[in-house]
N, C-alpha and C positions, 0 to 999 in steps of 0.2 A: 153486752147488755148490762153488766155490772157498772161499766163506766157511766151509762145513761141513768141508771138508778141512783148512783152517787151524785150525779149532776142534779137530779131532781131533788134530792135531799138537801143539798147545799142551796139550791135555788129557793127552796121553801124557807130556808133559814134567812135568806137575804130579803125576801119580800116584806116582812113586818117592819123593817127599819124605816122610821119616818124621818122626814126632813127636819122636823122640829126636834126630835130626839138627837139627830146628828148634830144640829147646831148647838144644842145644850151641852153635849159631851165634848165636842171637838171643834166644830165649825168647818169651814171650807178649806180643802187641801188640794193643791195642784201637784200632779206627779207626772214626770216626763216618761214616756215610753219610747225607747230607742227602737230603730227599725231593724232589729235582728231578733232571732228567735228566743235566745235565752233571756233577753231583756223583757220580752213580752210575758214570759212565764213569771219572772220576778215581780213584774208590775201586777199581774193577775193575783198572785198570792198576797202581795202587800195590800192591794185594793180590798180584798176580802177581809183581811185582819183589821185594816183601818176602819172600814165601814161597820163590820159586825162586832168587832171587839172594842173599838174605841169611839164608835158613833160619829165618824167623820163623814163629811159630804165631799166625796172625792171627784175631782175632774182629772181625767187622763188626757195628757197633751201629747199627740204624736210628735216625735222629734228625732234628732240625730245629734252627734257630738257637737259639731260646730253651731247649729242653730240653738242648742240648749245652752251652750256657754255664752253665746251672743245674747240670748234672752236674759240669762242671769246677770250679765254685765249691764245691759241697758234697762231692764225692767225689774230686776231682783225677783224673778220668777222663772220657772216654776219653783214651788216650795221645796220639792224633793226631786233629785235625779238619782234613781236607784241603781243604775249600771253605767257608770262613767269610766272610760278607759283613758286615764290622763296621758298616756304615751301617744295618743292620737289627738289630743286636744291642742288648741292653739295657745299662744303666749297669753291671750286674754284670761285663760284659766289660772295661770300662775299669778297674774295680777289680782284676780279675785281672791286668791289665797293670801297674797301679801297685804292686801287691803283689809283682810279680816271679814270679808263679806259672805264667805261660805264656811261650812264646817264639814270636814271629812269624817263621816260617822264610823264607817267600817269597811272591811274588804268583803263585798257582797259575794264574791267568788273566792274560795280558799283552796289552793294557794294562789289563785288568780288565773289569768290567761296563760295557758301552757303551750309552749312550742317545742318541737324536737324532731329527731329522726327516729323512725319507728320500724319495728318488724312485728309480725303476728306472734302472739304469745305461744301458739303451738310450735312455731319455729324456734323460739327462745328455749322452750322446754326440751325440744329435741336436740338442740345444739346450744348449750349455755354459753359457749365461747362467743356467740354472736351478740351478746348483750353489751359488749364494749365495741367502740369504733375500731380498736386494734384487731379484735377478733373478726370483725366484718371484713376489714381490709386483707386479712390473711386468708379468708375463705370466701372469695367473691362468688364462686359457683353456688354456695349454700344460700345466698340471698337472691339468686336468679341472675346475677351478673348485671343488675340494673338498679339505678337510683331514680326514684320518682320525685322530680323536683317541684318546688313551689311554682304556681302558675305565672305565666308572663304578666308583667305589669303590677304584680303585688309587691308590697314592701318587703315581705319575707324573702323574696327572690334574691335580692342583693346580698343579704346575709348568707343565705344558703349557697349562693354561687361562690362567695368568698371562702366559706368553710370547705366546699368541695376542693378548692385550690389548696387551702391550708392543709388538708388531710391527703391531698394528691389522690383523690378517689379514682379518677380515670387512670392514673398511673398504676393503680392496683388491679386494673382490669375490669372495672365496673363502669358500664355505659351510663351516661346521664341522659334521662328522658325529660325534656322540659315540657310540662303540661301547658296546654293553652287555656285551661279554665279549671276552676275548682270542681266542676262537675266531672270532668274526665279524671282528675286526680282521685276523687272519691270513688268513681266507678272502677278504677284500677284496683283499689284496695278491696272493694266488695267482690270483684271477680276472683281475685287471688284467694280471698277468704272462703268463698263458696267452694272452690276447688282444692282448698288446703294446700295452696302453692306458696312458694316464697314471695315475699313483697318487702321492699326496703324503700323508705322515702320520708319526705317531710309531711308532718301534719300538726294540727293544733287542737286545743280544747278550750271551752266546751263546744263540742260539735256532735252532730248525729252519728257520723261514722265511728267516732271513738266511744259512743254509747252503745252502738250495735256490735262492734267487733272488739274482742279482747286483744289489745295491742301492748307491746312492751317498748318503752322508750330506751333507745341506745344511750349508753354512757359515753358522752363526748368529752369527758374530763371536767375540770373545774371551770366555773364561770370566771372569765377575765373581763372586767368592765372595760378597760382600755381597748382590748382586742375586739370586743363586741361592738363598741362604738366605731372603731376603725372599719369593721366589717360592714357597717351600714353605708360605707362609701363605695360606689360601684367602681371607682378608679383606685381603690386601695392597692398599692404596688406590692405589699408584702403581707397578705392576710395571715392571721395567726389563729390557732385553735381556741375555741371557747364554747362552753355550753350556752344554750339559750337561757336567758333569765326569765323568770315568771313575771308577767305583766300585771301590775296592780289593777284591780277592777273595784271601784269604790262606789259607795252610796254617799251622795253629797246633799246637804241641806243648807238653805240660806241661814245665815246667822240670826236674822230677825225671827224667822219661824222657829228655829231651835230654842231661842230664848223665851218665846211666847208659848211654846208647846213642848215642855221638857219631857212629858210622857211619850209623845210621839217620837221625839228624838231618841229616847231610850229604846222604844220598840224597833225603829229602823236601824239602830246600832246593833240590834240582835239578829236581824234578818240576814242570814248568810247561808250559802249553799256550798257544799264541797264541789269542786269542779267536776269530779267524776260523777257525782249525783246529778248535776245539771246535764251532762252529756247523756246519761241514762234517761232523763226526762225528755230530752230532745229526741232520743231514739224512740221512746214510747209514743211521743206525739206524732212522729213520722209514721210509725207502723200502724197507728190507729186513726190516721188522718184527722187528728184532734185539733181543736182550737186552743189558744192560750188558756182560756178559762177552763177547758176540760183538762188540760195538763195540770193546771193549778189544783183542780178537784182531785186528780190522781195523786198529786203530792200530798195534799192536805189529809186525804182519807187514809193514806198509807204511812204517814210520818207524824202522827199526832204527838208522839213522844218527843219529837224534835221541836216543832213549832210551839208547843205548849210552854216551853221554857223561854220563848221570846216575849211572852205576854206578861203584863202586870196582873195582880190578883183580880182586879175588877174585870178585866177583859177575859181572863181565864174562866171566871165564873159565868160570864155571858155566853161563852162558847163551850161550856162544860158538857153539853149534850153531844157535841161532836168529838169530845175527848174520851168518851167512854168506850 
């Protein structure tokens, strides 16, 4: 009930904004909404701040990485792409950067997209030795004797397969279970957590499961860039150990828009979420069967002290009633 009351309050705040007021304050803004859950929440939060704080007339453009980059290249729009993963973008993105047509404003997720091998925190607390890969390999029974691998066909699968060979996980007596989908991988974690049983495997954030379940990332040693790059090759003859690097997740704006709207560029440079916070928002959204807008309301009503610092003085004054 509280969720719906908060939604009503924010909805009431949204209604009075007129198109004329929006045009006077900011004008038209196009913003890409990528087709995954965290991006939808980022856009919903940004949309509210842009419209209610800065008087923008926002158009949300459904998109994905390749279509967004293509549109930036060919049409110099949308104005803002608030959750772009450069490691999955095409060469066209690098050309946009080299040509100076876009501005990378900020890391919208901090420290970015996180990958790793995990165990439940209750297992780590009971057996601290399991927090390193060496401790896991020396105690295969404590992790249930099984590694839950990245799903078939996913890019992470190649790296994970090579790391399994580099650490000789099967030689240590740990069976590798290759999941056929992300759903079965998530279900295996949930089932283990519900029963307080061992679980050991690959996962990434921000995601709903890592927002629902308290998991501890295993220390795989230092990140070795050369080894990690080589481990992306399925035919790597000699895989070497390396931690997973954090993937940058950026907010990008066209250079023209940034130059013409410096206050909006400043705002979007400030909009950033801790990766753990985003996972928790995704978990709340899942548990409450909530829309992106309702998840945004949940964030805004419970984190006023965070997003207030994103705003300039004029926007903070406009939204002051929500900050009390």
